[in-house]
C-alpha positions in Angstrom: 0.0 0.0 0.0 1.4 3.4 -1.0 1.3 6.2 1.7 0.8 9.8 0.6 3.4 11.5 2.7 2.7 14.9 1.1 -0.9 15.0 2.4 0.2 13.8 5.9 2.7 16.6 6.1 0.1 19.2 5.1 -2.4 18.0 7.7 0.3 17.9 10.3 1.4 21.4 9.5 -2.2 22.7 9.5 -3.0 21.1 12.9 0.3 22.5 14.3 -0.5 26.0 13.3 -4.1 25.8 14.4 -2.9 24.6 17.7 -0.5 27.5 18.0 -3.2 30.0 17.2 -5.5 28.5 19.8 -2.8 28.4 22.4 -1.8 32.0 21.7 -5.5 33.1 21.8 -6.0 31.4 25.1 -2.9 33.0 26.5 -4.0 36.5 25.4 -7.5 35.8 26.7 -6.1 34.9 30.1 -3.7 37.9 30.1 -6.5 40.2 29.2 -8.6 39.3 32.3 -5.6 39.2 34.5 -4.5 42.7 33.5 -8.1 44.1 33.4 -8.1 44.3 37.1 -5.0 46.6 37.0 -6.0 48.6 33.9 -9.4 49.6 35.3 -8.2 50.0 38.9 -10.9 47.6 40.0 -11.3 47.9 43.7 -9.1 51.0 43.9 -11.6 53.6 44.9 -10.9 56.9 46.6 -13.0 59.4 48.6 -12.8 62.8 46.9 -11.7 65.5 49.3 -13.4 68.9 49.7 -11.3 71.6 48.1 -14.0 74.3 47.8 -12.7 77.6 49.1 -9.1 76.3 49.1 -6.3 77.9 47.1 -5.9 76.5 43.6 -2.4 75.3 44.1 -3.3 73.4 47.3 -6.3 71.8 45.5 -4.2 70.7 42.6 -1.6 69.1 44.9 -4.3 67.3 46.8 -5.9 65.8 43.7 -2.6 64.8 42.0 -1.5 63.1 45.2 -4.6 60.9 45.0 -3.7 60.2 41.4 -6.6 62.1 39.8 -6.5 63.9 36.5 -7.5 67.5 36.9 -9.1 70.0 34.5 -9.4 73.6 35.5 -11.9 76.2 34.4 -12.4 79.8 35.7 -15.2 82.3 36.4 -15.6 85.3 38.7 -17.5 85.6 41.9 -17.5 88.9 43.8 -17.7 87.5 47.3 -14.9 85.0 47.0 -11.1 85.4 47.1 -9.2 85.3 43.9 -7.6 81.9 42.9 -9.8 79.9 45.2 -11.9 76.9 44.2 -15.6 77.7 43.6 -16.9 74.3 42.5 -15.7 70.8 42.0 -17.2 67.9 40.0 -17.7 65.2 41.2 -18.5 66.8 44.5 -16.7 66.1 47.8 -17.6 62.9 49.5 -18.0 61.0 46.2 -16.2 57.6 45.9 -14.6 57.2 42.5 -11.8 55.2 40.9 -8.2 56.3 40.9 -7.3 58.1 37.7 -10.7 59.7 37.1 -10.8 63.4 35.9 -11.8 66.0 38.5 -13.2 69.3 37.2 -12.3 72.4 39.2 -13.7 75.9 38.8 -11.4 78.7 40.0 -12.2 82.3 40.9 -10.3 84.6 38.5 -7.5 86.8 39.7 -8.8 89.9 38.0 -12.5 90.7 37.5 -13.8 91.0 33.9 -15.4 94.2 32.7 -19.2 94.6 32.1 -21.2 97.5 30.6 -22.7 99.9 33.1 -26.5 99.5 33.0 -28.9 102.5 32.8 -30.4 103.1 36.3 -31.7 106.6 35.8 -35.3 107.3 36.6 -36.0 103.7 37.8 -36.8 102.8 41.4 -34.1 102.0 44.0 -35.2 98.4 44.2 -35.1 97.9 40.4 -31.7 99.6 40.3 -30.4 97.3 43.1 -31.6 94.2 41.2 -30.2 95.4 37.9 -26.8 96.0 39.5 -26.8 92.5 41.1 -27.7 90.9 37.8 -24.7 92.6 36.2 -22.5 91.5 39.2 -22.1 95.1 40.4 -22.7 96.4 44.0 -24.7 99.2 45.5 -22.3 101.5 47.3 -23.5 104.6 49.1 -26.9 106.0 48.7 -27.4 109.8 48.7 -30.8 111.3 49.3 -31.6 114.4 47.3 -34.8 116.5 47.5 -36.7 115.8 44.4 -40.3 115.3 43.4 -39.4 111.9 42.0 -39.4 110.2 45.4 -37.6 106.8 45.4 -36.2 107.2 41.9 -32.6 107.1 40.8 -31.5 110.7 39.9 -27.8 110.0 39.3 -25.4 107.0 39.1 -21.8 107.6 40.3 -18.6 105.6 40.3 -15.8 106.9 42.5 -17.7 110.1 43.0 -18.0 110.8 39.3 -21.1 110.3 37.0 -20.8 107.1 34.9 -22.8 106.8 31.7 -24.8 103.7 30.7 -22.7 101.5 28.5 -19.3 102.5 30.0 -17.2 99.4 30.8 -16.6 98.8 34.5 -15.0 96.0 36.5 -17.4 93.4 38.0 -17.8 93.9 41.7 -17.5 97.7 41.5 -19.6 99.8 43.9 -22.0 102.3 42.4 -23.3 105.3 44.4 -26.9 106.1 43.8 -28.5 109.5 44.2 -32.1 108.9 45.2 -35.0 111.4 45.3 -36.7 111.7 48.7 -39.6 113.8 47.7 -40.2 117.5 48.6 -43.3 117.7 50.7 -41.7 117.6 54.2 -38.3 119.2 53.4 -38.0 122.6 55.0 -35.1 124.9 55.5 -34.1 128.6 56.0 -35.1 131.0 53.2 -32.0 131.8 51.1 -31.0 135.5 51.0 -30.6 136.5 47.4 -30.9 140.3 47.7 -28.2 142.4 46.0 -27.1 139.6 43.6 -27.8 139.3 39.9 -31.2 137.8 39.1 -29.6 135.0 37.0 -27.4 133.9 39.9 -30.3 134.2 42.3 -32.5 131.9 40.2 -29.6 129.4 40.0 -29.3 129.4 43.8 -33.0 128.9 44.3 -33.1 126.0 41.8 -30.4 124.3 43.8 -32.8 124.3 46.8 -35.7 123.3 44.5 -37.4 126.6 45.1 -39.5 128.1 42.4 -38.7 131.8 41.6 -41.3 134.3 40.4 -39.5 137.3 38.9 -41.2 140.7 38.9 -39.8 143.9 37.6 -40.1 146.7 40.2 -43.0 149.1 39.5 -43.5 147.3 36.2 -40.3 148.7 34.6 -39.0 147.1 31.5 -36.0 144.8 31.9 -34.0 144.7 28.7 -30.9 142.8 30.0 -31.2 140.4 32.9 -27.3 140.2 33.2 -27.4 143.7 34.7 -30.6 143.2 36.7 -30.4 142.7 40.5 -32.7 141.5 43.2 -33.7 144.4 45.3 -36.4 142.6 47.4 -37.6 139.1 48.0 -40.8 137.6 49.5 -40.6 135.8 51.8 -37.5 137.5 53.2 -34.6 135.7 54.7 -35.5 137.0 58.2 -38.6 138.1 59.9 -39.3 141.1 62.1 -37.7 139.5 65.2 -34.5 138.7 63.3 -35.1 135.0 63.1 -34.7 133.0 59.9 -37.9 132.4 58.0 -38.5 128.8 56.9 -39.7 127.6 53.5 -40.8 124.2 52.1 -39.0 122.8 49.2 -41.1 123.4 46.0 -42.5 126.6 47.3 -42.2 129.9 45.5 -40.2 133.0 46.2 -41.0 136.3 44.6 -38.0 138.3 43.4 -38.3 142.0 42.8 -35.6 143.1 40.3 -34.3 146.4 38.9 -31.9 146.9 36.0 -28.8 148.8 37.1 -30.2 149.6 40.6 -29.1 152.4 42.8 -29.1 152.2 46.6 -32.6 153.7 46.9 -34.0 150.8 44.9 -33.3 148.5 47.8 -35.7 150.4 50.0 -39.5 150.6 50.2 -40.4 147.7 48.0 -44.2 147.0 48.1 -45.1 143.5 49.2 -46.8 141.5 46.4 -49.1 138.6 47.2 -47.2 135.4 47.8 -48.8 132.4 46.1 -49.7 129.5 48.4 -47.1 126.7 49.1 -47.1 124.1 46.4 -48.4 126.4 43.7 -47.1 125.0 40.4 -47.6 128.1 38.3 -44.4 128.7 36.3 -42.4 131.9 36.9 -43.3 134.6 34.3 -40.7 135.5 31.7 -38.8 138.6 32.4 -38.9 141.0 29.4 
């Protein structure tokens, strides 16, 4: 009987290589499951420490000592110190595997700039909320006599007016000038006799007093720059020498003369003084 050695060699070679492949596959399979435990840190879990409020360098050292990966982001919070941790993910107390990425949010060193909002003519409460939404702070509040009680009359930064839209650092303090109404504000009557009528009107407006200008004896006034107040009603002092008082928003009548002489300051007739609160505008001086 003739034996085909060639076919036997082929079959032997095939079985040998197949056995090698199976053996190698089995070895790799075993190695995979043996090393899987190490590769995934199975059983190696760590409690995440609390680093909120800590310095960023301290937090990074803590996390790296525990073999965590760390990613850092930044934002700005007014009430927190610069370069401190504001938030961490996962949160403290979580149990995670070694090598996990921890996300830290750090408070910026310098505040970013934001546009100044327009607070004029709105209420104090609305202004306070608008400042807070823009991460700005209410500084001092200054009460100013004005008919718009409770409304913002001016917005100031470091004592100077700041316009809406001007860029300003987050956390800046804004001073608000607030109207407190006029009904109950009373003070001494200003003395404006012997001063130019234009200056007298400016002074009275500063007190929110309404001037009514009358030419003495109906004389024509051609140039107010040379016209002076020779009498006023009510006067600064009464007959006893005490200061007269006036409510804010009331009227003062000013008797004026153009290029007055000393005698013009004597013997002014007393016109009728309109009642307090009268809103009739002062007549135009001709």
